[in-house]
C-alpha positions in Angstrom: -41.7 24.1 -16.1 -40.7 25.7 -19.4 -42.3 25.0 -22.8 -39.2 23.2 -23.9 -39.5 20.9 -20.9 -43.2 20.4 -21.6 -42.5 19.5 -25.2 -39.8 17.0 -24.2 -42.4 15.2 -22.1 -45.2 15.4 -24.6 -44.9 11.8 -25.9 -44.8 10.4 -22.4 -47.9 12.5 -21.4 -49.9 11.3 -24.4 -48.8 7.7 -23.7 -49.7 8.2 -20.0 -46.2 7.2 -19.0 -45.4 10.0 -16.6 -45.3 9.9 -12.8 -48.2 11.5 -10.9 -45.8 14.3 -9.8 -44.7 15.0 -13.4 -48.3 14.9 -14.6 -49.2 17.6 -12.0 -46.3 19.8 -13.2 -47.4 19.4 -16.8 -51.0 20.2 -15.9 -49.9 23.3 -14.0 -47.9 24.4 -17.0 -50.9 23.9 -19.3 -53.0 26.2 -17.1 -50.8 29.1 -17.9 -49.6 28.3 -21.4 -52.0 28.5 -24.2 -49.3 27.6 -26.8 -48.6 24.2 -25.1 -52.3 23.6 -24.6 -52.9 24.0 -28.3 -49.9 21.8 -29.1 -51.2 19.0 -26.9 -54.7 19.3 -28.3 -53.5 19.3 -31.9 -51.2 16.4 -31.3 -54.0 14.3 -29.8 -56.4 15.2 -32.6 -53.7 14.3 -35.2 -53.2 10.9 -33.5 -57.0 10.3 -33.4 -57.3 11.1 -37.1 -54.4 8.8 -38.0 -55.8 6.0 -35.9 -59.2 6.3 -37.4 -57.8 5.9 -41.0 -60.2 8.4 -42.3 -59.3 10.0 -45.6 -59.9 13.7 -45.9 -60.2 15.1 -49.3 -58.6 18.4 -49.8 -60.6 21.0 -51.5 -59.5 21.5 -55.1 -58.2 25.0 -54.6 -56.1 23.9 -51.6 -54.7 20.9 -53.5 -53.8 23.1 -56.5 -52.1 25.7 -54.3 -50.2 23.0 -52.5 -49.1 21.3 -55.7 -48.0 24.7 -57.2 -46.0 25.5 -54.1 -44.3 22.1 -54.1 -43.4 22.4 -57.8 -42.1 25.9 -57.4 -39.9 24.8 -54.5 -38.6 21.8 -56.5 -37.8 24.1 -59.5 -35.7 26.2 -57.1 -33.7 23.1 -56.0 -35.6 21.3 -53.2 
């Protein structure tokens, strides 16, 4: 299985909507692919955060840098 094939099945994997055979193939791919393992983990964590409705306050320095980057991009014609 390639990373592209893994990513195409990521939603189904997370929703537990894959066949046992496909799940085995996905798990085998994950054993040898750190990139896809991180992608799966990050996606699951993102979903968990979204579902929990927790609000995370950005540190002031990060918020200011993000705002400055957005404004600079918009001045250059979004």
